[in-house]
mmCIF file of the C-alpha atoms, coordinates in Angstrom:
data_MODEL
# 
_entry.id   MODEL 
# 
loop_
_atom_site.group_PDB 
_atom_site.id 
_atom_site.type_symbol 
_atom_site.label_atom_id 
_atom_site.label_alt_id 
_atom_site.label_comp_id 
_atom_site.label_asym_id 
_atom_site.label_entity_id 
_atom_site.label_seq_id 
_atom_site.pdbx_PDB_ins_code 
_atom_site.Cartn_x 
_atom_site.Cartn_y 
_atom_site.Cartn_z 
_atom_site.occupancy 
_atom_site.B_iso_or_equiv 
_atom_site.pdbx_formal_charge 
_atom_site.auth_seq_id 
_atom_site.auth_comp_id 
_atom_site.auth_asym_id 
_atom_site.auth_atom_id 
_atom_site.pdbx_PDB_model_num 
ATOM 1   C CA . MET A 1 1   ? 26.270 7.650   22.625 1.00 0.00 ? 1   MET A CA 1 
ATOM 2   C CA . LEU A 1 2   ? 24.751 10.379  24.772 1.00 0.00 ? 2   LEU A CA 1 
ATOM 3   C CA . TYR A 1 3   ? 28.032 12.291  24.635 1.00 0.00 ? 3   TYR A CA 1 
ATOM 4   C CA . LEU A 1 4   ? 28.083 12.207  20.835 1.00 0.00 ? 4   LEU A CA 1 
ATOM 5   C CA . MET A 1 5   ? 24.509 13.465  20.657 1.00 0.00 ? 5   MET A CA 1 
ATOM 6   C CA . LEU A 1 6   ? 25.177 16.355  23.030 1.00 0.00 ? 6   LEU A CA 1 
ATOM 7   C CA . LYS A 1 7   ? 28.653 17.544  22.055 1.00 0.00 ? 7   LYS A CA 1 
ATOM 8   C CA . SER A 1 8   ? 29.197 20.667  20.025 1.00 0.00 ? 8   SER A CA 1 
ATOM 9   C CA . PRO A 1 9   ? 28.692 20.164  16.269 1.00 0.00 ? 9   PRO A CA 1 
ATOM 10  C CA . GLY A 1 10  ? 31.769 22.286  15.570 1.00 0.00 ? 10  GLY A CA 1 
ATOM 11  C CA . SER A 1 11  ? 33.981 19.419  16.694 1.00 0.00 ? 11  SER A CA 1 
ATOM 12  C CA . THR A 1 12  ? 32.374 16.852  14.389 1.00 0.00 ? 12  THR A CA 1 
ATOM 13  C CA . PRO A 1 13  ? 33.554 16.267  10.811 1.00 0.00 ? 13  PRO A CA 1 
ATOM 14  C CA . ILE A 1 14  ? 31.584 17.441  7.787  1.00 0.00 ? 14  ILE A CA 1 
ATOM 15  C CA . PRO A 1 15  ? 28.871 14.885  6.906  1.00 0.00 ? 15  PRO A CA 1 
ATOM 16  C CA . LEU A 1 16  ? 29.386 12.811  3.791  1.00 0.00 ? 16  LEU A CA 1 
ATOM 17  C CA . PHE A 1 17  ? 25.959 13.650  2.347  1.00 0.00 ? 17  PHE A CA 1 
ATOM 18  C CA . GLU A 1 18  ? 22.747 15.424  3.280  1.00 0.00 ? 18  GLU A CA 1 
ATOM 19  C CA . GLY A 1 19  ? 20.788 13.412  5.802  1.00 0.00 ? 19  GLY A CA 1 
ATOM 20  C CA . PHE A 1 20  ? 23.862 11.601  7.102  1.00 0.00 ? 20  PHE A CA 1 
ATOM 21  C CA . ASP A 1 21  ? 22.941 12.555  10.674 1.00 0.00 ? 21  ASP A CA 1 
ATOM 22  C CA . LYS A 1 22  ? 19.573 10.791  10.319 1.00 0.00 ? 22  LYS A CA 1 
ATOM 23  C CA . LEU A 1 23  ? 21.348 7.666   9.088  1.00 0.00 ? 23  LEU A CA 1 
ATOM 24  C CA . ALA A 1 24  ? 23.694 7.896   12.079 1.00 0.00 ? 24  ALA A CA 1 
ATOM 25  C CA . HIS A 1 25  ? 20.717 8.236   14.452 1.00 0.00 ? 25  HIS A CA 1 
ATOM 26  C CA . CYS A 1 26  ? 19.037 5.217   12.858 1.00 0.00 ? 26  CYS A CA 1 
ATOM 27  C CA . GLY A 1 27  ? 22.200 3.112   13.020 1.00 0.00 ? 27  GLY A CA 1 
ATOM 28  C CA . CYS A 1 28  ? 23.025 4.040   16.608 1.00 0.00 ? 28  CYS A CA 1 
ATOM 29  C CA . PHE A 1 29  ? 19.551 3.205   17.868 1.00 0.00 ? 29  PHE A CA 1 
ATOM 30  C CA . PHE A 1 30  ? 19.458 -0.011  15.828 1.00 0.00 ? 30  PHE A CA 1 
ATOM 31  C CA . LEU A 1 31  ? 22.684 -1.087  17.519 1.00 0.00 ? 31  LEU A CA 1 
ATOM 32  C CA . LEU A 1 32  ? 21.504 0.036   20.958 1.00 0.00 ? 32  LEU A CA 1 
ATOM 33  C CA . THR A 1 33  ? 18.229 -1.880  20.603 1.00 0.00 ? 33  THR A CA 1 
ATOM 34  C CA . ALA A 1 34  ? 19.964 -4.993  19.251 1.00 0.00 ? 34  ALA A CA 1 
ATOM 35  C CA . LEU A 1 35  ? 22.372 -4.980  22.194 1.00 0.00 ? 35  LEU A CA 1 
ATOM 36  C CA . PHE A 1 36  ? 19.539 -4.562  24.704 1.00 0.00 ? 36  PHE A CA 1 
ATOM 37  C CA . LEU A 1 37  ? 17.670 -7.451  23.092 1.00 0.00 ? 37  LEU A CA 1 
ATOM 38  C CA . TYR A 1 38  ? 20.813 -9.577  23.137 1.00 0.00 ? 38  TYR A CA 1 
ATOM 39  C CA . GLY A 1 39  ? 21.202 -8.725  26.817 1.00 0.00 ? 39  GLY A CA 1 
ATOM 40  C CA . ALA A 1 40  ? 17.610 -9.752  27.518 1.00 0.00 ? 40  ALA A CA 1 
ATOM 41  C CA . VAL A 1 41  ? 18.176 -13.120 25.856 1.00 0.00 ? 41  VAL A CA 1 
ATOM 42  C CA . ALA A 1 42  ? 21.532 -13.659 27.582 1.00 0.00 ? 42  ALA A CA 1 
ATOM 43  C CA . TYR A 1 43  ? 20.128 -12.659 30.982 1.00 0.00 ? 43  TYR A CA 1 
ATOM 44  C CA . THR A 1 44  ? 17.322 -15.205 30.715 1.00 0.00 ? 44  THR A CA 1 
ATOM 45  C CA . LYS A 1 45  ? 19.654 -17.873 29.287 1.00 0.00 ? 45  LYS A CA 1 
ATOM 46  C CA . GLY A 1 46  ? 17.731 -18.130 26.034 1.00 0.00 ? 46  GLY A CA 1 
ATOM 47  C CA . MET A 1 47  ? 14.297 -18.341 27.644 1.00 0.00 ? 47  MET A CA 1 
ATOM 48  C CA . ALA A 1 48  ? 13.249 -14.700 27.134 1.00 0.00 ? 48  ALA A CA 1 
ATOM 49  C CA . ARG A 1 49  ? 9.590  -14.016 26.508 1.00 0.00 ? 49  ARG A CA 1 
ATOM 50  C CA . LYS A 1 50  ? 9.637  -12.590 23.026 1.00 0.00 ? 50  LYS A CA 1 
ATOM 51  C CA . TYR A 1 51  ? 6.920  -9.945  23.216 1.00 0.00 ? 51  TYR A CA 1 
ATOM 52  C CA . LEU A 1 52  ? 7.552  -8.930  26.816 1.00 0.00 ? 52  LEU A CA 1 
ATOM 53  C CA . SER A 1 53  ? 11.253 -8.402  26.127 1.00 0.00 ? 53  SER A CA 1 
ATOM 54  C CA . ALA A 1 54  ? 10.428 -6.436  22.979 1.00 0.00 ? 54  ALA A CA 1 
ATOM 55  C CA . PHE A 1 55  ? 8.006  -4.231  24.922 1.00 0.00 ? 55  PHE A CA 1 
ATOM 56  C CA . TRP A 1 56  ? 10.504 -3.355  27.665 1.00 0.00 ? 56  TRP A CA 1 
ATOM 57  C CA . VAL A 1 57  ? 13.306 -2.711  25.206 1.00 0.00 ? 57  VAL A CA 1 
ATOM 58  C CA . LEU A 1 58  ? 10.993 -0.508  23.117 1.00 0.00 ? 58  LEU A CA 1 
ATOM 59  C CA . LEU A 1 59  ? 10.011 1.413   26.236 1.00 0.00 ? 59  LEU A CA 1 
ATOM 60  C CA . GLY A 1 60  ? 13.624 1.912   27.327 1.00 0.00 ? 60  GLY A CA 1 
ATOM 61  C CA . THR A 1 61  ? 15.132 2.835   23.971 1.00 0.00 ? 61  THR A CA 1 
ATOM 62  C CA . GLY A 1 62  ? 12.144 4.987   23.015 1.00 0.00 ? 62  GLY A CA 1 
ATOM 63  C CA . SER A 1 63  ? 12.461 6.895   26.271 1.00 0.00 ? 63  SER A CA 1 
ATOM 64  C CA . PHE A 1 64  ? 16.171 7.364   25.621 1.00 0.00 ? 64  PHE A CA 1 
ATOM 65  C CA . ALA A 1 65  ? 15.405 8.726   22.138 1.00 0.00 ? 65  ALA A CA 1 
ATOM 66  C CA . PHE A 1 66  ? 13.084 11.355  23.586 1.00 0.00 ? 66  PHE A CA 1 
ATOM 67  C CA . PHE A 1 67  ? 15.537 12.119  26.398 1.00 0.00 ? 67  PHE A CA 1 
ATOM 68  C CA . THR A 1 68  ? 18.396 12.820  23.978 1.00 0.00 ? 68  THR A CA 1 
ATOM 69  C CA . GLU A 1 69  ? 16.307 15.316  22.017 1.00 0.00 ? 69  GLU A CA 1 
ATOM 70  C CA . PHE A 1 70  ? 15.009 16.855  25.254 1.00 0.00 ? 70  PHE A CA 1 
ATOM 71  C CA . ALA A 1 71  ? 18.602 17.240  26.465 1.00 0.00 ? 71  ALA A CA 1 
ATOM 72  C CA . GLN A 1 72  ? 19.658 18.819  23.163 1.00 0.00 ? 72  GLN A CA 1 
ATOM 73  C CA . TYR A 1 73  ? 16.798 21.305  23.379 1.00 0.00 ? 73  TYR A CA 1 
ATOM 74  C CA . TYR A 1 74  ? 17.179 22.342  27.016 1.00 0.00 ? 74  TYR A CA 1 
ATOM 75  C CA . PHE A 1 75  ? 20.798 21.682  28.008 1.00 0.00 ? 75  PHE A CA 1 
ATOM 76  C CA . THR A 1 76  ? 22.897 22.700  25.001 1.00 0.00 ? 76  THR A CA 1 
ATOM 77  C CA . SER A 1 77  ? 23.188 25.948  23.127 1.00 0.00 ? 77  SER A CA 1 
ATOM 78  C CA . THR A 1 78  ? 25.062 24.447  20.174 1.00 0.00 ? 78  THR A CA 1 
ATOM 79  C CA . ARG A 1 79  ? 22.631 21.650  19.284 1.00 0.00 ? 79  ARG A CA 1 
ATOM 80  C CA . GLN A 1 80  ? 18.984 21.724  18.318 1.00 0.00 ? 80  GLN A CA 1 
ATOM 81  C CA . ALA A 1 81  ? 16.219 19.201  18.887 1.00 0.00 ? 81  ALA A CA 1 
ATOM 82  C CA . ASP A 1 82  ? 14.544 17.799  15.789 1.00 0.00 ? 82  ASP A CA 1 
ATOM 83  C CA . TRP A 1 83  ? 11.448 15.629  15.403 1.00 0.00 ? 83  TRP A CA 1 
ATOM 84  C CA . TRP A 1 84  ? 13.065 13.957  12.400 1.00 0.00 ? 84  TRP A CA 1 
ATOM 85  C CA . ASP A 1 85  ? 15.888 12.764  14.653 1.00 0.00 ? 85  ASP A CA 1 
ATOM 86  C CA . ILE A 1 86  ? 13.337 11.073  16.896 1.00 0.00 ? 86  ILE A CA 1 
ATOM 87  C CA . PHE A 1 87  ? 11.721 9.540   13.806 1.00 0.00 ? 87  PHE A CA 1 
ATOM 88  C CA . ALA A 1 88  ? 15.109 8.218   12.644 1.00 0.00 ? 88  ALA A CA 1 
ATOM 89  C CA . ASP A 1 89  ? 15.726 6.840   16.148 1.00 0.00 ? 89  ASP A CA 1 
ATOM 90  C CA . PHE A 1 90  ? 12.419 4.970   16.053 1.00 0.00 ? 90  PHE A CA 1 
ATOM 91  C CA . VAL A 1 91  ? 13.151 3.612   12.572 1.00 0.00 ? 91  VAL A CA 1 
ATOM 92  C CA . GLY A 1 92  ? 16.360 2.077   13.950 1.00 0.00 ? 92  GLY A CA 1 
ATOM 93  C CA . ILE A 1 93  ? 14.516 0.744   17.003 1.00 0.00 ? 93  ILE A CA 1 
ATOM 94  C CA . GLY A 1 94  ? 11.780 -0.698  14.795 1.00 0.00 ? 94  GLY A CA 1 
ATOM 95  C CA . MET A 1 95  ? 14.255 -2.419  12.482 1.00 0.00 ? 95  MET A CA 1 
ATOM 96  C CA . ALA A 1 96  ? 15.977 -4.159  15.396 1.00 0.00 ? 96  ALA A CA 1 
ATOM 97  C CA . LEU A 1 97  ? 12.685 -5.158  17.016 1.00 0.00 ? 97  LEU A CA 1 
ATOM 98  C CA . PHE A 1 98  ? 11.357 -6.475  13.708 1.00 0.00 ? 98  PHE A CA 1 
ATOM 99  C CA . ALA A 1 99  ? 14.450 -8.634  13.219 1.00 0.00 ? 99  ALA A CA 1 
ATOM 100 C CA . TYR A 1 100 ? 14.216 -9.899  16.807 1.00 0.00 ? 100 TYR A CA 1 
ATOM 101 C CA . LEU A 1 101 ? 10.515 -10.770 16.554 1.00 0.00 ? 101 LEU A CA 1 
ATOM 102 C CA . LEU A 1 102 ? 11.074 -12.435 13.204 1.00 0.00 ? 102 LEU A CA 1 
ATOM 103 C CA . PHE A 1 103 ? 14.150 -14.526 14.042 1.00 0.00 ? 103 PHE A CA 1 
ATOM 104 C CA . TYR A 1 104 ? 14.236 -15.175 17.795 1.00 0.00 ? 104 TYR A CA 1 
ATOM 105 C CA . ARG A 1 105 ? 13.229 -18.665 18.894 1.00 0.00 ? 105 ARG A CA 1 
ATOM 106 C CA . LYS A 1 106 ? 13.179 -19.856 22.514 1.00 0.00 ? 106 LYS A CA 1 
ATOM 107 C CA . ARG A 1 107 ? 15.413 -22.718 23.512 1.00 0.00 ? 107 ARG A CA 1 
ATOM 108 C CA . PHE A 1 108 ? 13.599 -25.611 25.136 1.00 0.00 ? 108 PHE A CA 1 
# 
C-alpha cells in the first residue's frame, strides 16, 4: 500500500473519473482498518475490548495516513501531498470503525 502511494503517477493508469484517487484512498484505508480490527479480534480469541481496540487501530491507521502524505511531500518529486487525501483516508477509517463498533459482540 505504501509503495502504491509513493510510486510515480506516470506509471499508473488514467483514472476512471474525477476523484477516483480519493475513492481509492478511502477504500484502501477501509480495508486496512478492517484487517487490523480483524487481527485484534483474532489475537484476543474473540475477547477484544471493543473501544480499546478501536482506539489503538484508529491511532495506528491515522498515523499511517499522515505518514503517507508526509512521505509524498518530502520524499518524492513526482507526487504531492493533499489534505483531501488525508480526509479520504479518515473517511475509510471511520467507516470501518463504525461497522466494527456497531456489529462486534464479545464471545462469552
